[in-house]
Every structure is written in structure tokens, then in C-alpha cells.
N, C-alpha and C positions, 0 to 999 in steps of 0.2 A: 626528174629522174635522168641519170646519164644514159648515154647510148648503149653501153654494155648491159645495163639493167633492163633496158627496153628489149634488147635481143633475148635475154633470159625469159622475160615475160612473154614475148611473142612465141618463142619455141615451146615454152610450157603450155601455153593455151592451145597451140596447134596439136601438140602431143595429147593434151586432155581430150580434145574433141576426137582425135584419132582413136582413142581408146573408149570413150564413152558412147559413141555412136554404135559400134558393134555390140557393146554391152546392152544397150537398149533393145537392139534386135534380138540378142540372145535371151533377154528377159522374157520376151514374147514367145520365142520359138522353142526354148528348151522344154516347156511342158508339152508342146505339140510333138516334139521329137520323142519324148519319153512315151507318150501315148501311141505314137506311130510305130516305134520299134518294140515297145514292151519293156518291162523292167529288166529282164535278163539281157536282151540285146543292147540296151542302152548302157547297162553296167559293163558289158563286154567292150563296147566302143570306148567307154571311159578308161578301162584298163589298157586297151590297145594304144591309146594316146599317151598313157603313162610310159609304156614300154618304148614307144616312139621317142619320147623325151629322153629316155636313157641313151638310145643310140645317137640322138642328136647331140649328145655331149662330146662326141668325137671332134666337134668343131674346135674344141680347146681354146675358145676365146679369140680365134683369129678374126672374126668379124669385127669385134671391138678394137682389136689391134690395128686393123685396116683404118678404122676411124682415126686412131691416134697418129699413125704414121703419115697418113694423107694430110690431116690437119697440121701436123708439125711442118711438113714440106710447104704447105700453103702459107703458114705463118712466117716462114723464113724466106718466102719467095723463091723457093727452089723447085720450079715447075719440072725440071728435068728428072726429078726423083719420083714423080707421080706415077708414070706408066710402069716403072720397074716394080714399085711397091704393089700396085693393084694386080698386075698380071702374075707376080710371084705368089701372092695370097690366093689368087684364083687357081693356079696350078696346085698349090697345097690343098686347097679346099676340094678340088676335084678328086685328087688322089685319096684323101682321107674319107670323102664321101662314098666313093666306090668301095673301099674296104668296109666301111660301116654297113653299106647296103648288103654286101656279100655275107658279113657276119649275121646280120638280122635274118637273112634268108635261111642260113644254116641253123640258127638258134631258135627259130620260130616253133618247131615241134616240142623242143625241150621246154621252152617258156610256157607253152600252153598246157603240156601234160604234167610238168613237175613244179612249176611256180604258181600258176594261176588255177583257181578252183572253178574251171569251166565245166558246165553241164555237158554230159556225153553227147547230146544231140548237136552241140555247137562247136565241137572241137575242130572238125575240118574247116568250117567257115572262118574260125578265129585264126587258124594257122595261115590260111590264104590271105586274110586281112592284114596280119602282121607283115607278111612278105611284101605285100603291095605297098604298105606304108614305108617299108625300108627303101623302096625304089625312089622315094622322094628325098632321101637324105642328101645326095649330091646336089640336087636342086636347091634345097634349103641352105646348104653351106655356101654355095657360090652366091646365092642371093644376098647373104649377110655381108659379103665383101662389097658388092655393088651398092647395097644400101649404106654401107659404111662410108662410101665416097660422098653420097648425098648428105649424110649427117655431118661429115667433116667440113663440107662447104656450107653448113647451116641451112640447107635446103629442106627443112622439115615440112614445108608445104608439099614438096614433091614426094617425100617419104610417105606422108599420110594420104596423098592422092592415090597411092597404090595400096597401102596397108589397109585403109578403111574398107574398100570393096572386097579385098581378099578375106579379111576377118569377118565381114558380114556373110560371105559365102560359106565360111566355116560353119555357121549356124543354119543357113538356108539350104545348102546342098543336100544334107541328109534328108530334109523334107522332100526336096525334088527327087532324090533317089527312091524314096519310098513311094512317091506318086508314080514313078516310072516302073515300079515293080522290082527294083534292085534290092539285093541283100547287102550285108555289110561290105563285102569286097567291092561291089559296084559303087557304093557310096564313097569308099576310099579312093577309087579311081577318079571320081569327080573332084574330090578335094585335092588330090595330087595334081590334076590338070590345072586347077586354079593357081597352085603355087608355081607351076612351071610358067604360066602366063605372067605372073608377077615378076619372075626372074627376067624374062625377056624385056618387060617394060623398065625395070630398074636398070638393067644394063644399058638400054637405049638412052635413058635419061642421064645416066652418068657420063656417057660418051658425049652427049650433047652439051652439057654444062661445063665439061672440061675437055676441050679439044686436044690437050696434051696427052690424053689417054688413048687417042686414036692411032696407036702404033701396032706393029706386029706383036702379038702376045709372046713374050719371052720370059723364061724362068731365070731370074738372077740368083745364082747360087750363093753369092756373098751376103744376100739378104735373108736367106733361110734361117740361119742361126739367130740373128737378133730378133726376128719376127717370132720365132718359136720361143726364144728366151722370155721375151716380154709377155707373151700370151700364156706362159706356163702356169703362173700363179693364178691368173684369171680363169684359165681352163680348169684347174684343180678345184678352185672355189665353186665354179659352175657345176662340176660333176658332183661334188659333195652336197651342194645345195639341192640339186635336182633329185638325187638319190634319197636324201633325207626328207624333202618336202613331199615326195610322192610315196614314201614308205607306208603312210597311214592307209592309203587305199589298197596297196598291195597286201598288207597284213589282213585287212578286212576281207579282201577277196580270197585269201588263202585260209584263214582261220574261221571265218563266219560264212557268208554266202555272197554270191554275185549280186543278189537283190539288195543286200545290206550296203554294198558299194554305192548303189543308186541313192539310197536314203542318206548316205553321208556325203557323196561327191556333189550332188546337185546343190544342196545348201552351202557346201564349202566353196564351190565355184562362184556362187552368188556373192558370198561374203568377201572372197578374194578379189572380186571385180571392183569392190569399193576402192581398191588400191590404184584406180585410174589416176587419182591425184598425185600420190607419191610416185607412181610410175612415170607420169608426164613430167614431173619436176626432176626425177632422177636422171633422165637422159641428158639434161643440160647442166646438172650440178657437176658432173665429172670434169668436163672441159673448163668450167668456171673455177673450180678449186685448183685445177692444174695451172691455169693461167695465173691466178693470184699468188699461188705458192711459188711459182717460178719467178715472178717479179718481186718477191719479198713483201707482198702486200698482206701481211698477216692480220692487220686490223680489219681489213675488208673481208678477208676469209672468215674471221671470227664473227663478224656481223652477219655475213651470209649464212653461216652455220646456225646462229641463234634465230634469225628471222625465218629460215626455212623450217626449223623445228616448230616454231610457234604457228606458222601458216598451216602446216600439215595437221597439227593437233586441232586447231580451230575449224578447219575445213572438213576433216574426216571424223574427228572424235564424236561429234553429235550423231552422225549416221550410225556408228557402232553402238552408241548408247541406246538409240532408238530400236536397233535390232535386239539388244538384250532385253528390253522391256516389252517389245511387241513381237517377239519371235513367233509365237503361235499364230497370231493374226496374219503376219506376213506370209508364213508357210501355207496357211489355209487359203489365202487369197491367190497365191501364186501357183502352188502345186497340189492343193487339195487337203482334205481332212486326214488322210492317211499319213502324208508327210508331216502335218502339224502334230500328230500324235507321236510319231517315231523320231522326229528330227528337231523338235523345238529346243531341247537341251543342248543338242550339238550346235545349233545356231548361237545360243546364248554363250556357251563357253568359248567357241571360236571367235566370236565377236569381241569378247574380252581380251583374248590374246592379240588379235589384230589391232585393237585400240592402241596398245603399247607399241606393237610392231610397225605402226604406220609411219614412225619417224626413222626407221632403220635406213632409209635411202640417204639420209643426211650424213651420219657417221661413216657408212659404207663408202660413199662416193668421196668423202673427205679423205679417208685413209688411202684410197687408191690415188686421189689427186696429188697427195704429198709423197707418193711413191711407196707407201707401206702396204703393198698388195699381198704381202705374206701373212698379215695378221689374221684376216678372216679364215682362210683355209686351215691354218693351224688349229683354230678353235673348232671348226667344222669337223675335223677328223675325230676329236673327242665327242662332239655333239652326236655324230652318226651312231656311235656305239651306245651312248646313253639313251638316245631316243629310240633306238631299236629295242632296247630292253623295256622301256616305258610303254611303247606301243604294243608290244607283245603281251605284256602284263595287263594293260588296259583292255585289249580285245578279249583276253581270256576270262577276265573276272567281271567286266562291265560292258562288253559289247562295244557298239560304236560310240557310246557315251564316254567310255574309258579312253578310246582312241582320240576323241576330241579333247579331252582333258590333257592327254600327253602332248598333243599338238599345240595347245595354248601355252603350256609350260615352255616348250621349245621356242615359240615365237618370242615370248617375253625374255627368256634368258639370253638369246642371241642378240637381241636389241640392246639390253643392258650391258652386255660385254663389249659390243662395238662402241657404245657411248663412252664407257670407261676407258677403252683403248684410245679413243680420240682425244680425251682429256689428258692422257698420259703420254702417248707417242707424239702427238701433234702440238700445235701452239694455240689451242683453244682452251680457254679457262672456263671451268664449270660455273664459277661465280658470275662471270659475265653473261653466260648463256642463261643462267637462272634469273638474273635481274633484268635481262633484255627482253624477257617475255615468257620463259618457260614456266615460272612460278604463277604468272597471271593466267596462262592458258590452262594449267592444271586445276587452279582454283575455280575457273569458270566452268570447266567440265564437271568438277565435283558438285558445284551448285546446280548445274543442269541435270545431273543424275539424281540429286535430291528432289528437284522439282518433278522429274519423271516418276519417281517412287511415290511422291504425294499425289500426283495425277492418277496413278493406277489405284492407289488406296481410296481415293475419293470418287473413282468411277467416271472421270471426265473423258477418258478414251482418247481417240485420235484428235478430236477438236482441241482438247486441252494441251496435247502434245504439240499441236501446230502453233498455238499461242506461245508455248515455251521456246520453240525453235526461233520464232520471230524475235522474242525477247533476247535470246542468246546471240543471234546475229547482230542485232542493234548494239548490245553491250560490247561485243567483240570488236565491232567496227569503230565505235566512238570512244571506248574506254581502253582497249588493249592494243590498238594500232596507233603508231605515231604518225606524224605528217608524211614522212617518206613512204611508209607502208600503205597509207591510204592512197598515195600517189601511185603505188604499185598496183593497187586494185583498180584505180582509174585507168592505168595503162592497159589493164586487161580489156577494158571496154573500148579503148581507142587503138587497138592493135593494128588496124589497117592503115593508120596514118603514116607508118614508115614503109609501106609497101613499095614505094618507088625507088628505094635505095638500090644501088647496084650490088651485084653478087660480090664484086671485089671488096666493096666497103663492108658488106656483111661479114666476109671472111676475115677482114682485117680486125673487126671488132669482136672476134670470136672469144668466148669465154664467159 
């Protein structure tokens, strides 16, 4: 495997563990948080974080833009541009963050009383909670710029050294707050403090690995327009995605009950966290596709596209199929019989949608990598309207089951659209991707699903499913992966062998 592929492997694995470790902690602590806070307060906390996500969209993609411009300067060996880019984005992030915090403070009463279906006894507590969350917005925005510096330098080891503890605290601090007798506002203060500490550490690490950044912070006016211009489409896409992807919980909270939010959001978050594999790969696909497209290496970009899709389907597809067939058992074990009775269908339908959606990281990053950042947000504008209607109808006529069905349709439709757009707008051929592994991966998943269905019918249960998983893994490795791809897997196990390389060399091989 060449050096560039090794870097992709290394960064993917680092990101994977950076996502899966907090996931494991959350799997254990979420039931404890639900019991400690109660269904109503946990539902309120989930809704507050949805609102927080809305205000977080004021970032407008500047964090990722920082990564792109810093990486570009490093690749061109133009160290003189590093400080200007960073400090200009920090100034922009600070200003935007303060505006977002102020707006969240003013909007909190309106959001609680007019948008969310909050029980009367929790109104005051929820308003204060939203206002406190708003104070963390400048911290979050500035953090994304400093984290972008580390990502541009391919220092995902340092990124995850900070991100992992902070994300673990996201699950642990609510329990600590309850133990200390705090209400929701006190818990949020603890969470905001952890994010502020992360900002300090990320900033210190960025200045340490790039001494050229250690200059007086100055706003470079000539950089404002190109930075905003590049981030515009990314920001619009992020806004539309966040609004659309969180609409289901807001509709449930408004049209049904806050308790129903809990029965929907807890299983949803569990299924969504299976996306640690696509998420870990997604962070490195964008610079890889950008590099290959800029160098005219369309054949390598096409191969990376095909292999990434096959890898995602083979690694995450079986998990979603297991959730479809064992949803009730999973919920009963994790959250109890009440959730198993009310949320099993939600898990099954969402798992089916996420099974297709698991590959969306590939076409999305490919289109952005070749400069077609406009395609996704144009579709998302239409998607927002259609999904709003579907979600409202689903909630009215079928409760959380109807909302889950609408969400699954959205996930599948968006994925298929971006794949079609990649084959049309880019230089990736569907026939090549199909023959390179997509056909085999889909066939293998179909056989695995048939095996699980037979396993359930014959009553073999978890033990039978375990045997099928082992058979699937063996067949995938020996029959569906070629020699280079098996070397990719071997590279995952030997990741530390390249640890002694210099930062400069790692930067040079970026992509």
C-alpha cells in the first residue's frame, strides 16, 4: 500500500476510535441519565440540544473552510499565509458566535412557549437552559477553527486526544450533575465548561505544532470575502441538513408529547451512532478526493470511490440488519421493556433507512472534493419542504412510527440523489463502481438478511446470528476484497508502524 493510502488508513482508524469510545460510554450511561432525569427532563434536554444545533449553524462552514485554506497553504509551502488565515477566521467566528449567543438569549422564551410542547412546570428551567447553552456558541465556533488547523496538518491524533474526553464528558457530566443535585441549567454549565477547556487545549496545540501562527492576531480584510464565499455553500448545506435532520424530534415534541421524544430520540441516537465508521472515513475522504481531482488522477479517485462504498456497506450493513431483526431484544436489554414495546418498530424502520444512507459520505465528499459544493444544498432546499410535510402527516396519523417512516424515506432519497449526481457531474462511472464491489456487497448483504430471517423463523436466536456474522465476515474478507483491499485491512492493524514520520512528511503526503 502506498504512503498516501497508509495516511488515509491511519486517520480513518484514529477517527473511528475517537467516535466509538464515547459511543461505548454513551451506551452505558444514557439509560442511567434517563432514569436520573426522568422521561420529561431527558426529553427536554434532547430538545434543547436540537435548538442548540440550530444556533450552531451560524458557523456557516467556516471551521471546515479553515481546514481547506490552511491545508492549501501547507501544500504550497506558503507558511506566510497561515497566521492570516487562522486569525481572520477566529475573528469571524468570534463575531458570529456572539451574535448567535445574543439571538439565542432573546429567542429562548419564544422557542419554549411557542415551538416546544414543554410542560408548564418546566418552562422557566428550559428557558434558562437554552440561554446557558447559547453562551457556548462562541466557544464552539472558535474551537472549530483551531481544530481545523490540526486536521489540515493531519494531526488527527491530537484532534482525538481532545475530542474523546470532551465527548465522554457529554455523557458523564449529566450524571455528575444529578449526583450534585443540579437541575438542567447546572448540568449545562458543566457541559459548557468542558467545551471551553477543549478550546484552550486545541488552541495551545495548534500554536505548538505550527510556530508560524504565533503572531499578533490580526484581521486580514482581503481574506474575508474568499473565506465567506467558499464556506457559503457548505454553510447552507449544513443549515439545511441540521434543520431537516432534527425536524422529526421537534415535530414529535410539538404534536405529540415530550415523553414521546424520549421514546424516539434515544433509539434514534443509538442507530445514528453506528455511523462512526462512515464518519471516521468521511473526515479524510474530502482532502483525498480534492487532491486526486486537482492532480487529474481520475482513475484513482474512481477506485477510492468504489472501494469506500464497498467498505462502508460491508462494515456497517450487517449491524443495521441485526438491528432490524433483533430490535425488540436490543431495546429490552438496553432501555427496558417499555422502550421495547413502544420503539421497536422505530428502530427497524430507521435501521433500514440508515443501511442505505451509510454510503452517503462517499458521494457527498466526492462532489465537494471536485468543487460541486452547490449540488447538495440545492436538493436539500426541496427536501426540507417535502420532509416537513411527510413528518407532520406521519406524526398526525401514526405517531412516532409515522415519523420514523418519513425519516427513513428521507435518508434513502438523499443518498440515491447524491450517488446519481456523482455519476453525472463527476468522472465516476456507475458501471465501474458496480463491478468493483458494489454488486458483490449488496448480494452479500441480501444473503445475510435471508440468513437472519431463516434464523428467526427457526428460533436459533442470538447464537445463530453470531454464526451468520462470522460467516459473513469470512466471506467478505476472502471473496469480496482483492489483494490491495486486504492489505488495507492489514494496514489498520499495523497503524503504529508509521508513527515516527515527521509532521512535514505527513503534511506533504496529505490527501
